[in-house]
N, C-alpha and C positions, 0 to 999 in steps of 0.2 A: 503493500502501500503506499502509497507518496506518502511523504512528511509535508504537514500543510502548514504556514503560517499564518500568521493574524498582524502581527505586527513587524514587518521588516519590509524597508523599501531601498530600492537603489538609487540610491542619492548621486553617484557619480560614476563614470566608467570613463578609461581611458587606455591608451596603449602606447606601444613605440617598436617600430620599425628600425632596424640597424641600417646603417647607409642610405646608400641610391636605390631604386630598385633596377632587379638584374633581369634584363631578357631570354628570350629563350635562343637567342643566339649570345648573347654574353655568358650563357653558362658554362660554355669551353674554356674561360677564361678562370672558373675556378673548379669544376667536377669535370675535365675534360672526359668525352669515350676515350676509354681505354686499350678497346681493341674493336673489332670488326661487330662483333654481335653486342658489345654494347651500345655503338653508334646506332645498330638498327633497332634495339632497345627504344632508346631516346627517340629518335622520329615516332618510333611507334606510341608511346604511351604519353609521348606531349602533344601528339594530333587527336587522343582521346581525354585527356584532364581538362584542356580546356584553358591552363595556367598560362598566361601570358607575361607574368612578371613574378617574383617572387624576393626574398633578402637575404643576406647572407653576412652574420657577423664574423667573418672571418676575410684575410684582403687576399687575393689572386694566391699567392705563395702558400695560402693555408694558415699564416699566422692570424692567431686570436685577434680580433677588433673590440669585440665586446666579450666579456664573460655576460653565462646567463643569467649570475647574479644582479651585473648589471642592467641585462634586459628586462630586469625584471620591476627593479629600483627605477629605470626610466619610467615603464608604464606607469607605476606607482604614482611617480611624480607628476605625471601627466593628469592622470585620476583626479588627485589631490587640488593642481593647477585648474582647472574644468569649474570644479564650485568654488574654489575661496576654500578649502579645508585646510586644516593643519592636522601635520601628523602626529603631534602630539596631543591630540582627542583621541587616538584611536589606541585601542588596549587589546586588540586582538588581531593577529595576522596568520593568512594561510595559504598555501601555496599547492599548486598542481603541476607536475613536469614528469618527463620520462628518465629524469635524469638533472641532478645539479652539474656545480661543476668538480665537485668533490664527491666521491661516494661516504664521506663523513665529513663534521657533521650536517645536522637536517638541513635542507633547502630554505626553510624557512627563516632558519637560524643566518646563512650566510646573507639574505636578504637585507635582515634586519642589522646585520653587521655593516652591509654597502650603503643602508641609509643614516649608518650612527643612530637606527632611533633609540628612544627610550625603552626601558625595560617594558615590555609584555608578553601577552600569552603567545605562541606561536603553536602552528601543526603544519607539517610537510606530509604532501599526499603522494607517493609514489606510483606512478600508471602511464597510461598512454593519453589516448581523446577525452578520457570523461574524467581525469584527476582534474582537470580544474571545475566542473560539476562541483566534486565531491569537496575541493577547497570553497567553495560559494557554498553548500549543503550546510558546511561546519562554521563556516562564519556566520550565514543565516541563523542557527540554533543558537551560536552564542546571544546574540542579538535578541531573538525571539523568549529564549530563558530570563531575561532579564541580567544574565553576568558583563555584557558590555553593550555599550550605549551605541560604540559605532568600530564598525571592523573593516579589515582589506581581506580580500581575497583577489590574488595573483595566482596567472598561470606563464609560464615563458618554458619555450624550447628554443634549443642550438642543437638540430642535428645536422648542420654542415660541416662541425667537423670530424662526423662520420665519415664525409665521402671525399675528402681532398684526397690526393693522388699521393701522397705519401702513405693512407692506410691501405693500399692496394699494394704497397713495394713488396711485402713479403708475401705474396701469391704470385708474384711475375706481373703482376697488372693483369691479373684476369680472375674471374669470378663468375660463381654460377648464377642463372637469372632471379632467383629469388632475394639475390647480393644485390642484386643490378636495379632491380625494381623501384625504389625508395629515391634513389637521388637522382629523380625526374619529378619526384611527387613531392618532396618536402621543405619549408622555408622555415626560416627562424624567428622569431620575435615573440612579446610579451602583451599582455592586456592584466587591467586589474579593473574590479569593482571597487566601491564602495558602499557599503550598508548601512542604516542606523534604522532608528528607531522614533526621529522627529519628521520623517515624512517632506522635508526639503524638495524645493523644486528643480525638476531637471535643469540642467544648463544643456544648452544647442540648440536644435531646433524646437524642441516643443514647450516655450515657454507659458507659466499657469499649470504647467501638470507635472504631479509626481507617480513615480512607478512602483508598485508594491508588488512583492514577491507573492504568488500563492501559495504555489507548492514546488519538491523537487521530487524525480521519483529516479533511483537509480537500478539495476539489476542486471547480477553479470550470470552468463549462463556456460562457467567455464568449467561446471563439472560435465558438462553435455558432448566438449568442443576439443579438437586438438587445440595447441599453439599453431596462430595464428601470424600473427608479428611479434618477433622476437631478436633481443639483443642478448649475446652473453651464453649463449648453445651453441653447439656444434649444430652442421646442417642436419644433423640428422635428430636432433634436441634430445640427443643421449648421454651429453657431455656438457657440463657446467663450467664456463672459465676459471674459475678457482680450482677445479679439477688437474688443470694441466700443470705438469712441471714448470712453465713458465709463462710470463705474459707474452713474451715473444712467440712463443710454439704455441699457444691460445691463436694469437695474430695472424698466424701462420696456416693454421687448420679450419679459420674462418669462422672461430668461433666470438669475436668481437665485430662479424658483422651484422649490421642493420638488416631484416631479411624480411621479407611478405610472402606470404603463400597465398598469391591471388585465387587459385582455384577454391577457397574455400570462405571467400567473399561474399556469395552469392547469401549464405548460411546468414551474416552476418544481420541484411536488412531484411530476407524474412522472420526472424524473431525479432527484431525491431520494430516491425510494421504489425507483426501479431499484440506486441505488450503495448504500441499505441491503443491497438482496436479494444483491448480489454481497459485501458483509461476512458475509453471512450464511452463503454459498455458500462463502468463501473458510475457512470458521472462527472470523473475530474475534469472531462476536456468536451468541448464541443465543437467541431470541426467546423461549423458554421457560424460560430462565435468568435473566431482565429481569427485577425484580420493580417498578422503578419504572423510568418513562418519562418524564422530560421533554420535552417538545415545544416548540418555541416558534413560535407561528405567531399571525400579525397577528391573526385573525381565526375568533372560533368558527364561522364559514360554511367553513373550511380543515378542521375537524376530519373531518366524516364523507367527504369527500376523500380525506385520507389515511388513514383507516377503510378505505376502498374500495379504496385502492390496494395496502395493505399484505392485506387481503383476496384481490387477485388474484395478488398476489403466495403468497399461501400463509403468510403469517408476519405473520399480526397479533398484535399486543401489547393485551390487553385492557384495556376502557376503567377499569377501577376499579385497573389502575397508572397510570396516567395522573398527573399533577399540571402544574396552571400555576396562574398567576395573574393572569393576562392582565383577569379580570374585574375586580377591585380595583386594581391594580397600572399597568394598560396596555401598551402596547406600547414598550418603552426600547428600542428595536433592540439594538446592540452590546451595551449591559448589560443587556439579557433575562436570557439567561441565566445571566448571574452573580449577578441579584437573584433569581432562580428558586431556583438553587441556593441562597444562603444560606436563603430564605424557609422550604425546602422543608427541610434540615437543622436550621434552629428550631426548626420545628413539626412532623416525623417524627421517628420512632423510625427507624431504621436498625439491625439485628441483623447479625451476622460472617456472611459467606457471600453476603451481600445483594450486588445487584448495579444499578447507575443510569447509564442509557443518555440519553445527551443527543443531540438532531436537533435541526439550527438552519440552514433555509433562508435564504439570502440573494437577496433578489429585485432587489439592481443591475444585475446582468450575468447573474445566476444563478451559485451557489457552493454546496454544500451542507454541513455540514462535522458530524461525530459526535464526541463520546467516550464512553467508558465507565470507571467508578469500581466497586469491590469494596470492600465495606467487610470489615476485620478485627477479629478479638481483638486489643487493647492488649496483651495479654501473648504473643501468637504471634510466634516470631520473624521478625525481619527479613528481607527479599529481598538477599541480599549477590550483587553483578554477578560473573559468573563468567565471563564472554567471554573472558578475557585468559588463565584460569584453563585451561580447555577448549580452549583455541586452535581455538574457531570466532568467526563473526562474530558479533555482537551480538545478531542478531535471533533468530538458529539457536542460541546460548546462551540467551536467554529463554524461547524453547519448549520447549529441553529442560530448564529447571530446574523447568516447569511440566506436562511431561509423566510424569516421573521416568522416563523411556526410553531414555535419553539413549545408553547400553551399547550399546542392542539396534540404535541406528539409526545407526551411527558409518559413513562413507564404506565403501562395498567396500574398498577401497585404502587404506592409510596413506601421505602422501606422505612422512613420515619413514622409510618403512622402504623406499622405491622403490630397485626394480636400477637401476643407474647406468643414465645417460641417460634415465630416466623420469621424474625429479623433478616436471619444469614441467608436462609432462601430467598427471599425477596429481592433484596440485595443484589446477591448474586444474578438473579433472573432478569435484575433493572438492565446491571451490565450489559447481561445478551440486547437488551430490549435496543439499548442506546446504540448498539452497532449495529443492528441490524436496522432501525430507524433511519440511519443515517444513509445508511447501504441504497435501502430503498428509494431515499431523497433523492438519489443520485441516479436512478434507472431509467431508459431513456422514455417510460412512460409518463412519469413524474416530469422529467424535465421540459417534455414536451406540451404538457399540462402547465408547469409553471409558467411556461415561453409563450402560453398563450397560442402555442401551434398546434394543438389537439383538435382532430376531426371527428364526424360523427362515424367514419368508417374506421376511426380506431375506437370508439367507444362499444362499435356493433363487433368487431373483431375481438373489443376485452371481454366482451359479457359471452362471446360462443363459445371459448374455452374456460370462462370462470364457472358456465352455470351448469356443465358435468359435474367440475369440482366438487361445488355449493351442496351436489345433489348427496356428493358421498359422504359427508361430515356425520349426518345422523346412522350412516350405515356402520362407519366405523367405529362409532361410539358406541353403537347398543353390541358391536359384537366384542370390543372391551371390556364392555359390562357384564356379557355372559362368560368372559374368561376370569371372572374374579371370584377368586375362592371364597368359601361362607364367610369367613371371616371379617371380608370388605363387602359384607350384606348391606349396610347402610349406604355404604359408596356407591356400589351398583343402584341403587334405588333413585340414588340424586342422579348418578349422569342419565339412566332411562329417560326421568321426567326430562332432561334438557333436550335426550335426541329426540324428545318426544316432541319439542314445542320447535324443533328448527327444522324437522322431516320432511314441512312444507316449502321451507323458502325458497327453495329454488325454483319453486314456481312462480312466486312474486318476481327473481330476477329475471326468468325466462320471458314473463309479460313485459316487464321492464325492458328487455330487448326488443320483444313486437313491437310494442309502443314509439321505439327510435327506430324502425324502419327494416328490423331485421327480416328477412326473407326466408331461413328456416323454420317450418313449422312443424316438425317432429324433433323433439328433444332427442333422440337416440339418435340424431344424426349429426350433434354435436361433440365436438373430438375436445379432450384438454391438450393442451401446451405443454412441451415436456416438461415443462418444469412441476406442470399441476397431476402430470402422470406418474414423477417421480416424487411426490407427494401424497399422492395416492396409494401406490402402489407400498412406499414407506409404514403409512398409519394404518393399514388394512393387514401387513404384515405383524405390527407386533402387535396390534389388537387378537391376534389370534393367539398371543404369547399367554402362559399363564400369570394373572396379575399383574397386567401392562400399568402400572401403577403411573410410569414415567407421561400417557396419555395426556394428564395433567398437564404437563407441562408445553405441549403442544396446544391444547387450548386457550394456555394461556398467549401465545401469541396469536393465533386465529381468531381470539375474542376478542384480543387488545386491537388486532389489526383493524378491527370493526368499528372496536370502540374509541380508538385514538386517531388511525392515520388515514379512515376514511371522513372520519369529517373534518380535518385538512385537508380534503381532497375532494369534497363535494362543491363547495362556491368554485373553486376553479375547473370543475366539471359545467355546471350551470354557467359560468363565463362564458364559456370556450363554444358551447353549443348551443344553437336554436331549436331545443327540444321542450315538448310539452310535460307537467310537472311530474305524470304520470309514468314518465320515463327514468325515474330516480326514484322511485319507490322501496326497494332495497334497500338502498342506501340511505336513506331516509330512516327506515325502521331501524339499521343496525344502529347508528348514530345516537339513536332516542332509548334504544332496550339495553343496547349489550352493557350496559353499565350495574344493570340487573344481572346480568349476565355472569360479570366479572365476580361481582358479590356473591353469587352461588359458587363460582370456581373456586373463591378464595375459602367458602364453608367446604369444601368436598378436599382441598388442601389437607385440611386440620383434619375430617374423618380420615382421609389417607395415612395421615403421619401420627393419627390416634391407635389405626390398627398394624403401624407396623412394624413387623416381631424382627426382623433381621437389621433396623436401621441403615436400609436400603434406598425409601423410598426418595428420600432427598434428590441425593446424587441422579436418581432415574428421572424425575422430575425435569434439574438441570439440564441432563445429557440429552434428551430429548427438544425442549425447548429452544437448543443451541441447532440439531440437527433440523427441527423443524422451519428454524427462522433460515437456515440456509436453502432449504429448498423452498421454500414460499419465495424469498427474495431468487430464486431459478424463475420462478412463475413470473414474476414482474419481469422479469428480463425477457419473456420470450414474447410478451404480451404484442410488443409492437411487429415483429411474425407475421406476414401472413399466411403462411401455409404449416397449421401443426399436424399434419399427418407424418 
C-alpha cells in the first residue's frame, strides 16, 4: 500500500548539470567507440533512445571535473536559491544514488561535508533509478511525523567515470554487448527537492500555487527476477568483485563493468504497469484526473511499450500530458525524476487542483516507484493531521479528511461504548472496519459516485450482480443456525429470526432494479460478480461447519455496510441519477433499519460468548470479519465490470 502524506509540501526543486551539453557526435571525445562492434552498437542505441545531448562530469582525458558529492551539493544550492531558503533551516538530508565517490562513508555524509553544513540527520540510499524516490520518501516521512520542519532530498549520478577509455584498457579495449549498452544511455547530473510543512508558494512558472505530496509507493520484485543491471559482479553474475585476488583482476574479468541485460527489460514495464493498474483499482489514482505524467524511461523506444500496456489495461494517460527531458538531459538514473520535476516546475505552469503523477521503473533487479503530487492555491487552508483527534489509524484519518463523510462511515459499534467484556473484540473489529471502509471508498464504483460520473447503466449493472448476492443472505444464515450444537440453541433462535426478517429483502432490491429500468425479468437469470461469487461460496461453506460462530463476523461487515456505507452513498446516487424514489427503496430500508439489526448482532455476540466453551469464539469472529471484508471489497471492485459471467 502507498505511504500517504497529509502535511508534506514540495517547496522548491533544483538541479545541476555539469559543463556544457555533449552532443551525440561529441561523445567520441569522451567515450569513443572502442572497436567495430561498439561503433555499430552506438549507432543502433542512439537511433532508438532519442537522446540528443547529455552531460559529463569528466573531461575528454577522463579526469573528474566534478565529484558526485559536488554535483549533489550544487543541485542543493540551486534548490535553495530558487526559493530563497537557507540551509541552516534544514535538519534532515537524504540522498539516493547508485554510488558515491567513496565506498565509505555514506553519500549523504559526503554531501553534508561538501556543503560544510551544520549538524543534521542524514540518510544514504544505495540503489539505481528508484533510489531518488526512496530518498524523497524518507525525507517526507521525517516531515510528516513532525521530526523535521524542513528536509532535503537529493539524488546524483556520475556514471561517465565508468565509461572512460582507460576503464576498458585491462580487456584490450574489448567488451561484450551488455557492457557496451549503457555507455550510450547514461548521463551525469543531480537534482534536489526541498520538502517542508509550511506550504510555501512554488518558485518558477506557477505563482500562487503550492505543491502537496499526496503519496509515494515503491515495490520491488527482486525475488521474482534475476539481476538485470549490475556493477560489481562477473559477467555470469556468479562472482563478486571483492572475491577476486585484486582489483586489477576484477577489472580484467569485467566485474567492474556496468552491464545491462536488455533481454529482461520487457518484464520491467509489464510489472510496472500492472502495479500502476493496482493503484488505480485500489483508488489511489484516477488516470482521468492526472494532468501531468512524468515518466522516467531510459529510451524513447519504451514510450510505445508503456502506452500499449496502459491501453491494454484500459488506463491510458494521453501523450499530451506527458513530460520528459530525456532528449536534452539524458538518463541520469536516480537523479532523473528529481531533475525532471525541477525542470518541469521551472518551465510549466501548474494550476490549483492539477495532479502530477510520477512513474519510475528501475531495472537493477526490477523495482517500480510512483509518486502523486497535487497543486493547491497558496491561500487555501493547510491540512491538519487529525488522526489522534479522530481516534483513527493515520491512514483512515487521512481518507476521512479527503472524503468529507467521516461521520457516516464510523464503525458499526463504538468500542468505547462496548458492553462489559466486549471492548477488546469491538476494538479489533473496528480496526478491520476502518481498513475495509477506507478501501471501499477508493474503489472504482465509489470513486465514480464521488466524482458525479455515475450513470443509470452503472446502477443497473451493480444491482444485476447484487440481487442474487442478497438472495443468499437468509439461506447461509439459516444453514449456520442449523449447524449450531445444542449449547448454542438461544443463538440459533436469534439468527433464525433475523434470517426470517431478511429472506424477502432481495425482492425489494429486484423491484428497485425494475423501477430503475432493468430489463431482466427473471431473477434466476441474474449472476453474481466474481467478488459476490467468492463471498457466497465462502459463507455457505462456513455455515456448513459445526458451530460456525465466525459468521457473526461476516454479519458485522455486511450489516455494517448497510448501516454505515450505504447512507453515505445514497445521497450521491440520488444526485447522480434521474430516477424515481421507488428505485432506491432497498437502500433506504437498510439505512433506516440496520441500526436495529446491529443492536441484535450485539446481543447475538453476547450469547455466543456466554456459550463459548473453548474460548475461541472471539478469534473466529475476528478472522471471519477480516475475510468477509476482503471478499466484500472484491465485490465492490467488480461492480464496474460489464461482464460478470
